[in-house]
N, C-alpha and C positions, 0 to 999 in steps of 0.2 A: 285878451289881455295877456302880456307876455309874464313868464315867471320871473321873480328876481334872481340874478345870478348868485350863486351860493358863494361865500367868501371862505375859501378853504385856505389852510395854512401849511408849509413844510412840515411833516412829522404828525399830521393829525389822522387819527384813526378814521376809515371810512369803509362803507360795505356796498358792494355792488348791487344794484336793483334791477338791472337789465343786462341782457347778453348771455352768452354761454358760461359765463362766470357770475351767474346771478347768486347771491349769498355770500361770496367770498369776500373776506376782509383784507385790507391793503392799507399801506402807509403812504402819504402823499409825499412824493419825491420832488416835484416840480410844479408850478403853477404858471401858465402862460397864456394869457387871453381867455378863450373859452374852452380850453383844453386843460387837463391835467394828467400827469404821469404818475403811476402808481407802482409800489414794488411789494414783494411780500418775503423775500428772502429765500424762496423756495424755487419757484418756477419763474418768478419775475424778479430779476435782478437790474440794477441800473443800466446795464448794456442793452437789455430788452424789456425796458419798463412798459407798463400797460397804459396806452393812451386811452383816455375816456372824457366823455362830455359829462360835466359837473351836474348835469340834470339827472343823470343815471346812477347817481351816488347818494347814499344816505351819510350824512355826515355825523360824527359823533363830537362831543365837546373836548374829548381827549386828545392831547397832544404831547407827544414825545420830545422833549427839549433836547435830550441826548442824541437822538436820530437827527434832528435839524442841524445841531452843531457838526455832527459828522458828516452830513450832507452837504453842508456848505463848505465844509475842509475838503470834500473829495475823498475821504477815507473810509467809506462805507464797506464792511465786509458782510457776507451773507448771515453769518452768525449774529452780527449786530443787529441786523435787520430783524431776524427771526427773534431774539430776545426782546426787542423792543415791542414788536407786534405781540408777542405772548404776554409782556407784561402789561400793556393796554387793554388786551381782552380779558385779562385777569381781574384788573381794575374794574373794568365795565360790568362784569360778572358779580364782583363785590357789591357795586352800587345798585345794581338790581336787586340784591338779595337783602340790603339793609332795611331793617325794620320788619322783616317777615318772621313770622312764628313758625319754626319747623314742625310743630304739632299741627297747626293749621294746613301746612302743605301735604303733611302725610294723610291727614283726614280727607283732603279735597282729592287726593289720588286713590282713594278707596272706593 
């Protein structure tokens, strides 16, 4: 049975699950058919975006509307991409830590 194709959006935070970039976080720049193009603002810029199969990506529910608007307008700068990526990663980390008791975490690490 075939896996359903992931519905990714421009500006969505994703993590690579396969390949030499496994574990790396990216923002979706473009979705076309069964391929997506990814950028990170460091090594991967729009001119040399990473092309990847969506099956090899872990999608996040976080989407940067600012990134999507700038991508559609065609005026993405590396510092804008990095800022959006950092903001989404920070937001993701905050969501993971919601409701956790710092004392319980400290005891778990003993």
